[in-house]
C-alpha positions as CSV (number, residue, x, y, z in Angstrom):
1,M,94.8,86.3,108.4
2,V,93.1,87.0,111.7
3,T,89.5,87.9,111.4
4,L,88.0,90.6,113.5
5,R,85.5,89.2,116.1
6,K,82.7,91.0,117.8
7,Q,83.3,91.7,121.5
8,Y,80.9,92.2,124.3
9,A,81.3,93.5,127.9
10,V,78.8,93.0,130.6
11,A,78.9,94.8,134.0
12,R,76.8,93.2,136.7
13,P,77.0,92.0,140.3
14,V,78.3,88.6,141.1
15,Y,75.2,86.5,141.7
16,S,74.5,83.5,143.7
17,E,71.1,81.8,143.2
18,D,69.9,83.5,146.4
19,S,71.0,87.0,145.4
20,L,69.7,86.5,141.8
21,A,66.2,85.6,143.2
22,Q,66.3,88.8,145.4
23,D,67.2,91.1,142.5
24,H,64.9,89.5,139.9
25,N,61.4,88.3,140.4
26,K,61.1,84.6,139.7
27,V,57.9,83.0,138.4
28,Y,57.0,79.9,140.3
29,R,55.0,77.7,138.0
30,Q,52.4,75.3,139.0
31,H,52.8,71.9,137.4
32,K,49.7,70.3,136.1
33,T,48.4,67.2,138.0
34,I,47.2,64.0,136.4
35,V,43.7,65.2,136.9
36,D,44.4,68.4,135.0
37,H,45.9,66.5,132.1
38,M,42.9,64.1,132.1
39,R,40.4,67.0,132.2
40,E,42.2,68.7,129.3
41,Y,42.3,65.5,127.3
42,L,38.6,64.8,127.8
43,T,37.5,68.4,127.0
44,W,36.3,68.7,123.4
45,D,35.2,71.7,121.3
46,S,34.5,72.2,117.6
47,K,38.1,73.3,116.9
48,R,39.6,70.2,118.5
49,A,37.1,68.0,116.7
50,K,38.1,69.5,113.4
51,N,41.8,69.1,114.2
52,S,41.3,65.5,115.2
53,A,39.5,64.7,112.0
54,V,42.3,66.2,109.9
55,S,44.8,64.3,112.1
56,L,43.0,61.0,111.6
57,L,42.5,61.6,107.9
58,P,45.6,63.4,106.6
59,I,44.3,63.1,103.1
60,I,42.1,66.1,103.9
61,S,45.0,68.4,104.5
62,W,47.0,67.7,101.3
63,M,43.9,67.2,99.0
64,R,42.8,70.7,99.7
65,T,46.1,72.1,98.3
66,Y,46.5,69.5,95.5
67,S,47.5,71.2,92.2
68,V,46.1,69.1,89.3
69,R,48.1,71.1,86.7
70,E,51.4,70.8,88.4
71,W,51.3,67.5,90.2
72,L,49.0,65.1,88.4
73,L,51.3,64.2,85.5
74,G,54.2,63.6,87.9
75,D,52.0,61.4,90.1
76,V,50.8,59.3,87.1
77,V,54.3,58.8,85.7
78,S,55.6,58.0,89.2
79,G,52.7,55.6,89.9
80,I,53.3,53.6,86.7
81,S,57.1,53.4,87.3
82,T,56.6,52.4,91.0
83,G,53.9,50.0,90.1
84,M,56.1,48.0,87.8
85,V,58.8,47.7,90.5
86,A,56.2,46.9,93.2
87,I,54.8,44.1,91.1
88,M,58.2,42.5,90.6
89,Q,59.2,42.9,94.2
90,G,55.8,41.6,95.4
91,L,56.4,38.4,93.4
92,A,59.9,38.0,94.6
93,F,59.4,38.8,98.3
94,S,56.5,36.4,98.5
95,L,59.1,33.6,98.2
96,L,60.7,35.0,101.3
97,A,57.4,34.6,103.1
98,S,57.2,31.0,101.8
99,L,54.0,31.8,99.9
100,P,53.0,31.5,96.2
101,P,54.1,34.5,94.2
102,S,50.6,35.7,93.4
103,Y,50.0,36.7,97.1
104,G,52.8,39.3,96.7
105,L,50.5,41.2,94.3
106,Y,47.8,41.3,97.1
107,T,50.4,43.0,99.4
108,A,51.1,45.5,96.6
109,F,47.4,46.4,96.4
110,F,45.3,46.1,99.6
111,P,47.5,47.9,102.2
112,M,47.9,50.9,99.9
113,L,44.1,51.5,99.7
114,T,43.8,52.4,103.4
115,Y,47.2,54.0,103.8
116,F,46.1,56.5,101.0
117,F,43.6,57.9,103.5
118,L,45.3,57.5,106.8
119,G,49.0,57.9,106.1
120,T,50.9,61.2,106.7
121,S,53.8,60.5,104.3
122,R,53.2,61.6,100.8
123,H,56.1,59.7,99.2
124,I,56.7,56.2,100.7
125,S,55.6,53.3,98.6
126,V,53.6,50.9,100.8
127,G,53.9,47.2,100.1
128,S,56.2,44.3,100.8
129,F,59.6,44.6,102.5
130,P,62.1,41.8,102.3
131,V,63.0,41.8,106.1
132,L,59.3,41.6,107.1
133,S,58.7,38.9,104.5
134,L,61.5,36.8,105.8
135,M,60.2,37.2,109.4
136,V,56.7,36.2,108.4
137,G,58.2,33.3,106.4
138,A,60.0,32.1,109.6
139,V,56.6,31.7,111.3
140,V,55.1,30.1,108.3
141,T,57.8,27.4,108.0
142,R,57.7,26.8,111.7
143,L,53.9,26.2,111.8
144,V,53.6,24.6,108.4
145,P,57.0,22.9,107.5
146,E,57.6,21.7,104.0
147,V,58.4,18.2,105.3
148,G,56.4,16.8,108.2
149,P,53.0,17.5,109.7
150,P,51.9,21.1,110.4
151,A,51.3,22.4,113.9
152,N,48.2,21.2,115.8
153,I,45.9,24.0,115.0
154,T,42.1,23.6,114.7
155,G,41.7,25.8,111.7
156,F,44.0,23.6,109.5
157,E,41.5,20.8,108.9
158,D,40.6,20.2,105.3
159,L,43.1,22.8,104.1
160,T,46.0,22.2,101.6
161,Q,49.5,23.1,102.6
162,E,49.3,26.2,100.5
163,Q,46.1,27.3,102.2
164,Q,47.5,26.6,105.6
165,R,50.5,28.8,104.9
166,V,48.3,31.6,103.6
167,L,46.2,31.4,106.7
168,V,49.3,31.6,109.0
169,A,50.8,34.5,107.0
170,S,47.5,36.5,107.0
171,S,46.9,35.8,110.7
172,V,50.4,36.9,111.7
173,T,49.9,40.1,109.6
174,F,46.6,40.7,111.2
175,L,48.1,40.4,114.7
176,M,51.0,42.7,113.6
177,G,48.4,45.2,112.5
178,I,46.6,45.0,115.9
179,F,49.9,45.7,117.7
180,Q,50.6,48.7,115.5
181,L,47.1,50.1,115.8
182,A,47.1,49.6,119.6
183,M,50.5,51.5,119.9
184,G,49.1,54.3,117.7
185,I,46.0,54.7,119.8
186,L,48.1,54.6,123.0
187,Q,50.3,57.3,121.5
188,V,53.5,55.3,121.8
189,G,55.0,56.3,118.5
190,F,58.1,57.5,120.4
191,I,59.1,53.8,120.8
192,V,60.9,54.1,117.5
193,V,63.6,56.3,119.1
194,Y,64.9,53.2,120.9
195,L,65.9,51.7,117.6
196,S,69.0,53.7,116.7
197,D,70.3,54.0,113.2
198,T,73.2,51.8,114.2
199,L,70.9,49.1,115.5
200,V,68.7,49.2,112.4
201,S,71.7,49.1,110.2
202,G,73.1,46.0,111.9
203,F,69.7,44.3,112.0
204,T,69.0,44.9,108.3
205,T,72.4,43.7,107.4
206,A,71.8,40.4,109.3
207,A,68.4,40.2,107.6
208,A,70.1,40.6,104.2
209,I,72.4,37.6,105.1
210,H,69.3,35.6,105.9
211,I,67.6,36.6,102.7
212,L,70.6,35.8,100.7
213,V,70.9,32.3,102.2
214,S,67.1,31.7,101.8
215,Q,67.3,32.5,98.1
216,L,70.2,30.3,97.3
217,K,67.9,27.3,96.9
218,F,66.0,29.0,94.1
219,V,69.1,30.3,92.4
220,L,70.7,26.8,92.5
221,G,67.5,24.9,91.8
222,L,67.7,22.8,95.0
223,T,64.9,21.4,97.2
224,V,65.8,22.7,100.7
225,P,63.2,22.6,103.5
226,G,62.5,25.8,105.3
227,I,64.2,25.9,108.7
228,S,63.5,28.4,111.4
229,G,64.7,29.1,114.9
230,P,68.2,29.8,116.4
231,L,71.1,28.7,114.1
232,S,68.7,28.1,111.3
233,I,71.1,29.8,108.9
234,I,73.8,27.3,109.8
235,Y,71.4,24.3,109.2
236,T,70.2,25.8,105.9
237,L,73.7,26.2,104.6
238,K,74.5,22.6,105.6
239,E,71.5,21.4,103.6
240,I,72.5,23.5,100.6
241,F,76.1,22.2,100.7
242,D,74.9,18.6,101.1
243,Q,72.9,19.0,97.8
244,I,75.4,21.3,96.0
245,T,76.1,18.5,93.4
246,S,72.5,18.5,92.4
247,T,72.6,22.2,91.2
248,N,70.4,22.9,88.2
249,I,72.8,24.5,85.8
250,C,70.1,26.3,83.8
251,D,68.8,28.0,87.0
252,L,72.3,29.0,88.0
253,V,73.3,30.4,84.6
254,M,70.1,32.3,84.2
255,S,70.4,33.7,87.7
256,I,74.0,34.9,87.2
257,V,73.1,36.6,83.9
258,I,70.1,38.4,85.4
259,M,72.0,39.5,88.5
260,M,74.9,40.9,86.4
261,V,72.6,42.7,84.0
262,V,70.4,44.1,86.8
263,F,73.4,45.2,88.9
264,I,75.1,47.0,86.0
265,V,71.9,48.8,85.0
266,K,71.2,49.8,88.6
267,E,74.7,51.3,88.8
268,L,74.0,53.2,85.6
269,N,70.7,54.4,87.1
270,D,72.6,55.8,90.1
271,K,75.3,57.4,88.1
272,Y,73.0,59.1,85.6
273,K,70.0,59.7,87.8
274,A,70.3,63.5,87.3
275,K,69.9,63.0,83.5
276,L,67.3,60.2,83.4
277,P,63.7,61.3,83.7
278,V,62.9,58.0,85.4
279,P,65.1,55.1,86.4
280,I,65.3,52.3,83.9
281,P,62.9,49.5,85.2
282,I,65.4,46.8,84.5
283,E,63.7,44.3,86.8
284,V,60.6,44.5,84.6
285,F,62.5,44.1,81.4
286,M,64.4,41.1,82.7
287,T,61.2,39.5,84.0
288,V,59.5,39.9,80.7
289,I,62.5,38.5,78.8
290,A,62.8,35.6,81.2
291,C,59.1,34.8,80.9
292,G,59.3,34.8,77.1
293,V,62.5,32.7,76.9
294,S,61.2,30.2,79.5
295,Y,57.9,29.9,77.6
296,G,59.4,29.7,74.2
297,F,62.1,27.1,75.0
298,N,59.9,25.2,77.5
299,F,62.4,25.4,80.3
300,Q,60.1,23.7,82.8
301,T,60.0,20.5,80.8
302,R,63.4,20.6,79.1
303,Y,65.6,21.6,82.0
304,D,63.4,20.6,85.0
305,I,63.3,24.1,86.5
306,D,60.6,25.4,88.9
307,V,58.3,28.1,87.6
308,V,55.8,30.4,89.2
309,G,53.0,28.2,88.0
310,K,49.3,28.8,88.3
311,M,48.6,32.5,89.3
312,V,45.5,33.3,91.2
313,S,43.1,35.2,88.9
314,G,41.1,37.9,90.7
315,Y,40.5,38.3,94.4
316,E,39.2,35.8,96.9
317,S,36.7,36.5,99.6
318,P,38.0,37.8,102.9
319,I,39.0,35.4,105.6
320,A,39.0,35.6,109.4
321,P,42.4,35.3,111.2
322,N,43.0,32.2,113.3
323,V,43.1,32.8,117.1
324,E,45.3,29.7,117.6
325,V,47.9,31.2,115.2
326,F,47.8,34.4,117.3
327,Q,48.8,32.4,120.3
328,E,51.5,30.6,118.5
329,S,53.0,33.7,116.8
330,A,52.5,36.6,119.3
331,V,56.2,36.6,120.2
332,E,57.2,37.0,116.6
333,A,54.4,39.3,115.6
334,F,55.4,42.1,118.0
335,P,59.0,42.5,116.7
336,I,57.6,42.3,113.1
337,A,55.3,45.2,114.0
338,I,58.1,47.2,115.5
339,V,60.5,46.6,112.6
340,G,57.9,47.4,110.0
341,F,57.0,50.7,111.6
342,A,60.6,51.7,112.3
343,V,61.7,51.1,108.7
344,A,58.6,52.9,107.3
345,F,59.0,55.9,109.7
346,S,62.7,56.3,109.1
347,V,62.2,56.3,105.3
348,A,59.2,58.7,105.6
349,K,61.1,61.0,107.8
350,V,63.9,61.4,105.2
351,Y,61.5,62.5,102.5
352,S,59.4,64.7,104.8
353,I,62.5,66.7,105.6
354,K,63.5,66.9,102.0
355,H,60.1,68.2,100.9
356,D,59.3,70.2,104.0
357,Y,56.2,68.7,105.6
358,T,55.6,66.9,108.9
359,I,54.8,63.3,109.6
360,D,53.1,62.0,112.8
361,G,54.6,58.9,114.2
362,N,51.4,57.9,116.1
363,Q,49.3,58.4,113.0
364,E,51.7,56.4,111.0
365,L,51.2,53.5,113.5
366,I,47.5,53.8,113.1
367,A,47.8,53.9,109.3
368,F,50.0,50.8,109.0
369,G,48.0,49.0,111.7
370,V,44.7,49.5,109.8
371,S,46.5,48.7,106.5
372,N,47.9,45.4,107.7
373,I,44.6,44.4,109.3
374,F,42.7,45.3,106.1
375,G,45.3,43.6,103.9
376,A,45.4,40.4,106.1
377,S,41.7,40.0,105.7
378,F,42.3,39.6,102.0
379,R,45.3,37.3,102.3
380,S,48.1,39.7,102.0
381,F,51.2,39.5,104.2
382,A,53.1,42.1,106.2
383,A,53.4,45.5,104.6
384,S,55.8,48.4,105.2
385,T,57.9,50.1,102.7
386,A,61.2,49.5,100.8
387,L,63.8,52.3,100.3
388,S,64.4,51.3,96.7
389,R,60.8,51.4,95.7
390,T,60.2,54.7,97.6
391,A,63.2,56.2,95.9
392,V,61.6,55.3,92.5
393,Q,58.3,56.9,93.5
394,E,60.0,60.1,94.6
395,S,62.6,60.5,91.9
396,S,60.2,59.8,89.1
397,G,58.1,62.9,90.0
398,G,55.7,61.6,92.7
399,K,54.2,64.4,94.8
400,T,51.4,62.7,96.8
401,Q,50.0,59.2,97.5
402,I,48.0,59.4,94.3
403,A,51.1,57.9,92.8
404,G,50.8,55.1,95.3
405,L,47.2,54.6,94.4
406,I,48.1,54.3,90.7
407,S,50.8,51.8,91.7
408,A,48.2,49.7,93.5
409,A,45.9,49.9,90.5
410,M,48.7,48.4,88.3
411,A,49.0,45.5,90.7
412,M,45.3,45.1,90.5
413,I,45.4,45.0,86.7
414,V,48.1,42.3,86.7
415,T,46.1,40.3,89.3
416,L,42.8,40.5,87.4
417,A,43.9,40.3,83.7
418,L,47.7,39.7,83.2
419,G,48.7,37.2,85.8
420,F,48.7,34.3,83.5
421,L,51.6,35.9,81.5
422,L,53.8,35.4,84.6
423,E,53.1,31.6,85.0
424,P,56.2,30.5,83.0
425,L,58.5,32.8,85.0
426,P,61.3,30.7,86.7
427,T,61.5,31.1,90.4
428,S,65.2,31.4,90.1
429,V,64.7,34.7,88.3
430,L,62.7,36.0,91.3
431,G,65.4,34.7,93.6
432,A,68.1,36.5,91.5
433,L,66.1,39.8,91.7
434,V,65.8,39.5,95.4
435,I,69.6,38.9,95.8
436,V,70.6,41.8,93.5
437,N,68.3,44.2,95.5
438,L,70.2,43.3,98.7
439,K,73.2,45.4,97.7
440,G,72.1,48.5,99.7
441,M,71.8,46.4,102.9
442,L,75.0,44.3,102.4
443,V,77.3,47.3,101.8
444,Q,76.4,48.4,105.3
445,F,79.3,46.2,106.4
446,R,81.5,49.1,105.5
447,E,80.2,50.9,108.6
448,I,82.1,48.6,110.9
449,P,85.6,50.3,110.5
450,Y,84.0,53.7,110.5
451,L,82.2,53.1,113.8
452,W,85.2,51.4,115.4
453,I,87.4,54.5,114.7
454,R,84.8,57.1,115.8
455,D,82.5,55.4,118.4
456,K,83.4,52.0,119.7
457,P,80.2,51.5,121.8
458,E,78.2,52.1,118.7
459,C,80.3,49.6,116.8
460,V,79.6,47.0,119.6
461,V,75.9,47.7,119.1
462,W,76.2,47.1,115.3
463,V,78.2,43.9,115.6
464,G,76.2,42.6,118.5
465,T,72.9,43.2,116.7
466,C,74.1,41.7,113.5
467,L,75.6,38.6,115.0
468,G,72.7,38.0,117.3
469,A,70.2,38.3,114.4
470,I,72.3,36.1,112.1
471,L,72.8,33.3,114.6
472,L,69.6,33.5,116.8
473,G,67.1,34.6,114.2
474,L,65.6,38.0,113.5
475,D,63.2,38.2,116.4
476,L,65.7,37.2,119.1
477,G,68.4,39.2,117.3
478,L,66.3,42.3,117.6
479,A,66.0,41.7,121.4
480,V,69.7,41.1,121.6
481,G,70.4,44.3,119.8
482,L,68.1,46.3,122.1
483,G,69.8,44.7,125.1
484,V,73.3,45.6,123.8
485,E,72.1,49.2,123.0
486,L,70.7,49.7,126.5
487,L,73.9,48.4,128.0
488,T,75.9,51.0,126.0
489,V,73.5,53.7,127.3
490,V,74.1,52.4,130.9
491,Y,77.8,52.4,130.3
492,R,77.8,55.9,129.0
493,T,75.8,57.3,131.9
494,Q,77.3,55.1,134.6
495,F,80.9,55.9,133.6
496,P,80.8,59.4,132.0
497,R,84.0,61.2,131.1
498,C,84.4,63.6,134.0
499,S,86.8,66.5,133.7
500,V,88.6,69.2,135.6
501,L,88.0,72.7,134.2
502,A,90.2,75.7,134.1
503,N,89.8,79.3,133.0
504,I,90.9,80.6,129.6
505,P,92.8,83.8,130.6
506,G,91.0,87.0,129.8
507,T,87.6,85.3,129.3
508,D,84.7,83.9,131.3
509,L,85.2,80.5,129.6
510,Y,86.1,77.3,131.3
511,K,87.4,74.3,129.4
512,D,89.0,70.9,130.2
513,R,92.5,71.7,131.3
514,K,93.8,68.8,129.2
515,D,92.5,70.3,126.0
516,Y,94.3,73.7,126.0
517,T,97.9,74.7,126.5
518,H,97.4,78.3,127.8
519,I,94.9,77.9,130.6
520,S,94.7,79.2,134.1
521,E,94.0,77.1,137.2
522,I,93.3,78.9,140.5
523,P,95.5,77.6,143.3
524,G,93.5,75.9,146.0
525,V,90.4,75.6,143.7
526,K,89.1,72.6,141.8
527,I,86.3,72.9,139.2
528,F,84.8,69.4,138.6
529,R,82.3,68.7,135.8
530,I,80.2,65.5,135.3
531,P,78.5,65.4,131.9
532,S,75.6,63.1,132.7
533,P,72.6,62.7,135.0
534,I,73.5,61.6,138.5
535,F,71.4,58.6,139.7
536,F,71.7,55.5,141.8
537,A,73.9,53.6,139.3
538,N,76.6,56.3,139.0
539,I,76.6,58.1,142.3
540,E,79.5,56.0,143.7
541,F,81.4,56.5,140.5
542,F,80.8,60.3,140.9
543,R,82.1,60.2,144.5
544,D,85.2,58.2,143.5
545,K,86.0,60.5,140.7
546,L,85.6,63.5,143.0
547,V,88.1,62.0,145.5
548,E,90.5,61.1,142.6
549,T,90.3,64.7,141.3
550,V,91.0,66.5,144.6
551,G,93.7,64.0,145.6
552,F,92.5,63.1,149.1
553,N,89.7,61.3,150.8
554,P,87.8,63.8,152.9
555,L,86.4,61.2,155.3
556,R,89.9,59.8,156.0
557,V,91.3,63.3,156.5
558,L,88.5,64.1,159.0
559,R,89.1,60.9,161.0
560,K,92.9,61.7,161.1
561,R,92.1,65.3,162.3
562,N,89.8,64.1,165.0
563,K,92.4,61.6,166.2
564,A,95.1,64.3,166.2
565,L,93.0,66.7,168.2
566,W,92.2,64.0,170.7
567,K,95.9,63.4,171.2
568,I,96.7,67.1,171.5
569,N,94.0,67.5,174.1
570,K,95.3,64.6,176.1
571,R,98.8,66.2,176.2
572,L,97.3,69.4,177.3
573,Q,95.6,67.6,180.2
574,K,98.8,66.0,181.3
575,K,100.9,69.2,181.1
576,E,98.4,71.3,183.1
577,D,97.4,68.5,185.4
578,D,93.8,69.3,184.6
579,V,92.2,66.1,185.6
580,T,88.7,67.6,185.5
581,A,89.1,69.0,182.1
582,K,86.6,68.2,179.5
583,G,86.9,64.7,178.1
584,P,86.8,63.5,174.5
585,E,83.1,63.0,174.6
586,E,82.6,66.7,175.1
587,L,85.2,67.6,172.6
588,F,84.0,65.4,169.8
589,G,80.2,65.3,170.5
590,T,78.2,62.3,171.5
591,T,79.5,59.1,169.9
592,D,78.6,55.5,169.8
593,G,82.1,54.3,170.7
594,S,83.4,54.0,167.2
595,G,84.2,57.6,166.5
596,M,81.0,58.0,164.5
597,N,78.2,60.4,165.4
598,V,74.8,58.9,166.1
599,D,73.6,59.9,162.7
600,G,76.0,57.5,161.1
601,Q,78.4,60.2,159.7
602,E,81.8,61.3,160.9
603,R,81.7,64.8,162.3
604,P,84.6,67.2,163.0
605,S,85.7,67.8,166.6
606,D,84.4,70.8,168.5
607,L,87.2,73.3,168.4
608,K,85.5,76.2,170.3
609,D,86.9,75.2,173.7
610,L,90.5,74.7,172.6
611,P,92.9,77.5,173.6
612,F,94.4,77.6,170.1
613,R,93.6,77.5,166.4
614,V,94.9,74.8,164.2
615,D,96.6,75.2,160.8
616,W,96.1,71.8,159.2
617,R,98.6,72.6,156.5
618,A,101.5,72.8,159.0
619,E,103.3,69.9,160.7
620,L,101.6,68.8,163.9
621,P,103.6,68.2,167.1
622,V,102.1,64.8,167.7
623,D,102.8,61.4,166.3
624,V,99.8,61.5,164.0
625,T,100.1,62.0,160.3
626,V,97.3,64.1,158.9
627,P,97.0,64.3,155.1
628,R,97.7,67.8,153.9
629,V,94.7,69.5,152.2
630,D,95.7,72.4,150.0
631,L,92.2,72.7,148.6
632,H,90.0,75.4,150.0
633,S,87.2,75.5,147.4
634,L,85.5,72.9,145.3
635,I,83.2,74.0,142.4
636,L,80.9,71.4,140.9
637,D,79.6,72.2,137.4
638,F,76.1,70.8,137.1
639,S,75.4,72.3,133.7
640,A,75.1,68.8,132.1
641,V,73.2,67.1,134.9
642,S,69.7,66.7,133.7
643,F,68.2,64.9,136.8
644,L,69.0,63.5,140.2
645,D,67.1,60.6,141.8
646,I,66.6,60.1,145.5
647,S,69.5,57.7,145.9
648,A,71.9,60.1,144.2
649,L,70.6,63.0,146.3
650,K,71.5,61.2,149.5
651,G,74.9,60.3,148.2
652,L,75.6,63.8,147.0
653,K,74.6,65.2,150.3
654,A,76.9,62.9,152.1
655,A,79.8,63.7,149.7
656,L,79.3,67.5,150.2
657,K,79.2,67.2,154.0
658,E,82.5,65.3,153.9
659,F,84.2,68.1,152.1
660,I,82.6,70.8,154.2
661,R,83.7,69.2,157.4
662,V,87.4,69.3,156.4
663,D,87.1,73.1,155.7
664,V,86.6,72.8,151.9
665,E,84.0,75.2,150.7
666,V,81.7,73.6,148.1
667,Y,79.8,75.4,145.4
668,I,77.4,74.1,142.8
669,V,76.9,76.0,139.5
670,S,74.5,76.0,136.6
671,C,72.1,73.7,138.3
672,D,68.8,73.1,136.5
673,E,65.7,74.7,138.0
674,C,63.9,71.4,138.2
675,I,66.8,69.9,140.1
676,L,66.8,72.9,142.5
677,E,63.1,72.5,143.1
678,K,63.6,68.8,143.8
679,L,66.4,69.6,146.3
680,H,64.1,71.9,148.2
681,S,61.2,69.5,148.2
682,C,63.5,66.6,149.4
683,R,64.9,68.8,152.3
684,F,68.4,68.7,150.9
685,F,69.4,71.9,152.7
686,D,70.3,72.1,156.4
687,E,72.7,73.9,158.7
688,E,75.7,72.7,156.7
689,I,74.5,72.7,153.1
690,L,73.1,76.1,152.4
691,T,71.3,77.6,149.4
692,S,74.1,80.2,149.2
693,M,76.3,77.4,147.8
694,F,74.5,77.6,144.5
695,F,75.5,80.0,141.7
696,P,73.9,80.6,138.3
697,T,77.2,80.4,136.3
698,L,80.6,79.1,136.8
699,H,82.2,82.5,136.5
700,D,80.0,83.9,139.3
701,A,81.2,81.1,141.6
702,T,84.9,81.6,140.6
703,L,84.8,85.4,141.3
704,H,83.1,84.7,144.6
705,V,85.9,82.2,145.5
706,L,88.6,84.7,144.5
707,D,87.0,87.4,146.7
708,R,86.7,85.0,149.6
709,S,90.4,83.8,149.3
710,K,91.7,87.4,149.7
711,D,90.3,87.6,153.3
712,R,90.9,83.9,154.2
713,S,92.6,83.6,157.6
714,R,95.2,80.9,158.0
715,G,95.3,80.3,161.8
716,W,98.2,78.7,163.6
717,V,99.2,75.6,165.4
718,L,100.2,75.4,169.1
719,S,103.9,75.3,169.5
720,E,105.9,72.3,170.8
721,S,106.9,74.1,173.9
722,R,103.3,74.6,175.0
723,L,102.9,70.8,174.9
C-alpha cells in the first residue's frame, strides 16, 4: 500500500552566492579575538561566582532537590548492597595490584568521601577497577619484584617489602590524581573522545586476558613471581606451565566450585533482574562460606593453601608520596589516569542519559583527581568505577551518591571491626571471584566478526589495540591502539569515498548514480562530491579522483591544444607567405622556453588574432591528436567539506584553472560560510576564478548550467582547403 506523502512547491529565482547576497542582507559577524576571550574569562560577577560554586560542588544542586521520603530508603538499600560487592571486589582487586587484601578496603572508602562532594554522576560506584589495579600492579612488581632487590629508591630504606609496595602503589595513584586534576583545571575533558568505544573494548578485553593470567597462580596455588613489561604475559604463562605439576588440588577444586556457583547465580540475576528487588550478592555468600569452611577445617595447615592472613585493623596515618617513584612511574601513571577517567566517564554517561541529568567531563576529572590524591595519602590505590558494581547500585534503587557514602561506610565498618573475620579466607577464592567477574569483558571477543562485516577499519582498531595490549603491556598497548585509531582516521579522510551524483527525475534531489536505477545524468555535465575535509594530505587524491571522474587530464589536453594551434598557425604562415606574421611567442604569451608561463602554470593560447574559431570536438586537419572533451560543465559538491587548509587551497585553485583553461565551466555548490570567508581572505579569487562560480545549492547550479547550455555556441574548425 502506497502511503500519501506531503508535497511542497517553492517558486524562487535561481541563486548564485553573489545574487543571494544581493537579494538578502547578510550579517557579517565579528569573531572574538584571543584578548576578547581572555577578558570574558577573567570577568567575574556574583552570578558567575554562584555558578562556579555549584559547578565545583555538584552536591549543592542535587541536595537542594533531595526527597527524603522517596529516595532515602532506596539509597540505603542500594548502599548496603553495593557495599557488600565493593568489599569483596576491593579484597580481590588488591591482589591484581600486588598488595595485601586489606588495602582494597581503603580504596573502597577514601576516594568515595571526596567524590561525594565533587562528582557530577549520581549513580557510579567509586572504588577499585580491575584494569587499573593491574596497571598499578605492573609498576609495583617492576619497582619491588618478589624475587630480587627493589629499585634504587631513597625512600625504601628500612621498609619491608609490603611497605615498599604500598608506597609505590600510593605514589603512582597520587601522580595519577595530579594528572587528572591538572587536565580538569585545564578543561581538557574532551580528551576522552579520542578513546573510541572500539578502542576501549579491545583494550579492556586485553586487560581481561592479563587479569585472567595473573590470577591463575592463586587459583592453582603456585608461587609465580610478578613479571612486567613487553611479553610479560608470555613469560608468566611459561612460569605457570613449568610449575603446573605443583598445583594445589584444594585451591583448584575450591576455585572451580566457586566460579561455577557464582557464574550460575549471576546468570540467574540477569535473567530475573526484573523480578528481583536486588541482585543476589552471591560473592558475599561464597566468601562467608569459604571463610567458615577454611577456618573450620584449618585449610591453611592441612592443605598448605595461602590465606588472606593478618588484616590491618583501623586506618594508618597519612603518608607523603615518593618523588623518586614519580620519576620512575610517570610514563605509566598518565595512561592509568586516562583509562580510569575514560571508563568512569563512559559508565557515568550511560546512567546520566538513562536518568536525564547532565555530567561534566572536566568536573569529573577534578573529582577523580582529588579523590585519588586524597585516597593515595591514606594508602589506597587507583580508583575509578566498575560497571558491575555501578549496575548493582543503580538497579537496587540508588538515586544519589548517598548510596555511595553508605557503601563506603560499610567498608569502614569491616576495616575497623570485622576485618579479622576475613583472615582465614583463601586467596584462591579471591582469584576465582576476579576471574568470574571477567565474563563481561571476555565476551567482547564476539565483536570481532560483527565489526569485520560492518566496518573493517574499526575491526582493525579493535584487534590492533587488543594484540598490542596483550603482547606489549597495557600502557604501551594503549599507545598502539591510539596510533592505529589515528591511522584509520587518516585513512578515512585521506582516501574518502568520492562519488558522481545524478538527478532523481522530477525532484531537486541528487544521489550517487550507482545507487539508483532510474536516475538522470545531464549530458556534458559532471557532478562530483567529496565527503571529507580537503587538506594537504588528500588534495592530490582529490585531484586524481577528479581526473578519473571526468575521463581526461585537463593539463594534458591544454598542452595538446596549444601544440595543435601552433602547428595550424605555422601552416597558415607558409600558405600565405606571411613571413612577418606574429610568432608563437605572441600567440601563446611570454614563455620560458618550455611551453609554460612564467607563473609556472600552462596557459591556453591566445585565440583572438586567429581568423577562425576552433571546435575542439571535431577532427583537426593537422597531425596532432587532441583528446576529445565532451564535458562543458563540472559541478563540485562541497556540502560535506568542513575545512580547507592553505595547501589544499593552492591545489584546488590550480585544479580549477586547469579545467577552466580547457573551456570547462566549474561551479562549487553548498560551500560552508567559513570556507567562503577563508577563500576571500586568502585571495583565492582572480580574473579566472570568480565568485559567480559559487552556488548555494546543487539544484541552483544545475538549473544555471542547463540555461547556459541552451545558448552555448559550438564554433567551427578551419577547413582543410584553407590550409
